[in-house]
N, C-alpha and C positions, 0 to 999 in steps of 0.2 A: 209187267216187269221190265225195268229200263235196263237196258244193254251196256254193260261196264266195261271198263278197260281194267283187267285184273292181272296181277303180278303175283306168283307163287314163288316165295322165297322159300329156297329147299324145295323146287318143283320136281326134282329127278328123284326124290324119296317116294316109297310107296303111298303116303300121305298125300303129297304134293301131287302126285301124277294122277291119283285117283279122283281129287277136287277138280283138278287142271280138265280131266277128261268130261267129267259132269258139268263144268261152267262152259265148257266150249262146245258141245252138244247142245247145250241150250242159247246158244247165239252170242254167248259173251267173248269178248276179245281177250285171249288169254296168252300171257308171256310167263314162259318159265324159268326162273332164276338158279344159278347154281355158282359156287365159287369156280367152276371151270365152265364157261361160255360155250366150248365146243361139245361139252357133254351134253349141255342144257339143249342145244342145237339139236343133237342126234335125239334125246329122248321127246322133243317137240315134233321131230319128223314121225316118229314111232307113234305118238299118241295120235297126230294129224289123221295117220292111216286108219288107227281104229275108230276114232270120232267121226271120220267123213268130213274134216274141215281144219283148216290152217290153225297153228299153233306157232308161236315163235319161240326162239330160247336166246338168253344171253346171260351176263354175269349179273349177279345178284343187284348191284347197283344199277345195272343199265335197265334191268327189268323193272325195278321199282321206279326209275326216273319217268318211266312212260305212263304208269298207271294211277289210276285214281282210288283202286283199292288193292291193297297188298295183303295177302295172307302169309303170315310166318309159319311153316310148315316144316321145321327145323327140329333137330333134338336138342334138348335141355342143356348138354354139354356144349360148352361155346357159344350159347345163348347169348349172354351179356354183352359179350365183345363183340360178336355179329350185329347185333340190333342197335349198338352204339356207333358202330362203323357206317350204318346207313341213315343216320340221323337226319342228314340233309334231303336224302331222297323220300325220307318218308314224312316229313314236315307237314302239316295242312292235308294230310291224307286219312282215310280210313285204315285202320291198320287192324287185321284180324289174327288174332293170337289161337292157333288150336294146338299149342305147344303143351305135352303133357310130361312133367317133369316126375320120371318114375325110377324105380330101383328094381333090382330082382335079386333074389337069393334062394335058397334050397326049398323056402316055402313058397315061392312064386312072385307075381309082381307085389309092387307096393309104391305108394305115393311118398314122395320125398318131403323131408320136413324142410321148407325155406323160410322158417321164422317166421311164421304169421302172415307171408306173403305168397303168391301166385307167379306163375310165370309172366301174365297177363298184367299183372301190376308193375311188375319189374320192367316189362316194355314200355308201359307209360310213363314211368319214372326216367326212362332213358331217353325217350322223345316225346318230352312234355307239350309239344306242339301237333302231335299226330292224336286223332282220335282213336283211341286202342278199345276193342270191343274183343271178349273172349267166346268163342263158338267152333263149331265142327269137332269138337273134340271126340266124339263118341260114335264117330261113323267107320264100319269097318274098311279098311283100305281094300281089302280084297271084293267087298261088294261095289266099292266106289268105282273100281276100273272094270267091273264085271257089266257087259251090256244086257244081260238078261236078269241082273237082280234088281228087285223090286224093294225101294225103300220106302214105299209111300206110307207105310205104317209107323214110320220112324219121327221122332221130333228131334229138330236141330235147337238147342238150347242158346240163347244169345244174352250175355251180361256185359253190362258197360255203364258209364256215367254220363254219356252223350245221346241224347234221344235221336238224333236225326241219323247218327252214325248206327244205332242199334236197328233203326228203320231200314237203313240201307242192306245192313245184313240179313236181316228177318226176310227181307224181298231176294236176296241170293239164295237163301235157302230153298225156294222153290225150285231152282236148277237141279237141285239134289234128290229132294225129296218129293217135288210137287205141291208142297203146301207151304205157306210162310213158317220162319222160324218163330218159336215162344220166346218172348220177353222174359227172364228169369231174373230180372233184378239189376242190381249194381255190379260194377265189377271186381269188387271184394268178395263177390261169389264164385269168382272163378278158384278161390281156394277151395271150394268142395267141388266144382267140375272137375277140375283137372285131375284129381286122384281117384275120382270114380271110374276113369279108364282101367285103372288096375282090377275092378270088380268085374268089368266086362270081359277083359283079357282072362282072367279066371274061369268066368262063366264058361267062355268059349271054347277054353281047354278041356274043362270039364264034360261038356255038351257037344263039344264038335260042330260048331256052330258059329255064325258071325252076327253075334247080336248087337242091340243097339237100343236107344231108350225111347219109349212112349209115355206120355204123360196122360193120363186117364181124367176124365171129366172136363176137358176142353171142347167137347161137340163137333170135332173134326173127323 
């Protein structure tokens, strides 16, 4: 597993913090990004104590500028504006979208209708010079940040149109689950992966657990 310089845009949120913790404990160089650089620095210090290794905090542009892999761990609300504002910092880099466009009503969570698109595809259109990959959608934030949580039975699904970028992200999955991610096809399949998170949230609520995804028949 190659050591990477990873920026987590939206790194002070639950999913961003959880992924940052897993990447840092596996030896990657991690910078948390936030609209508020001070908040990112404070979160990085707290995570560094938990992880037993140093992390940095910066503004979203500052974090993205020093990374070779940038993870978008941001809410869908405001997604397009934020990604567009980082176009210069993201150009030429592997960009990982774990954004889940979800809504909630009295019946529970549901995937938003983006008119035949996914958040990952929108990011790719906004930053055409980046290699956008969709991944890490289905991991519980609670489990990610828990040092005792065993994620080794879960699979990280990876979708994208750039084979080399997908290989980078499949390798990064080892830091989270202990095994490579699963090549799940082209970027357009993020349209199916993103709303699946709503199903997992519903399962978690019903069974009071932190479920994930495991693909049968892969032999690992």
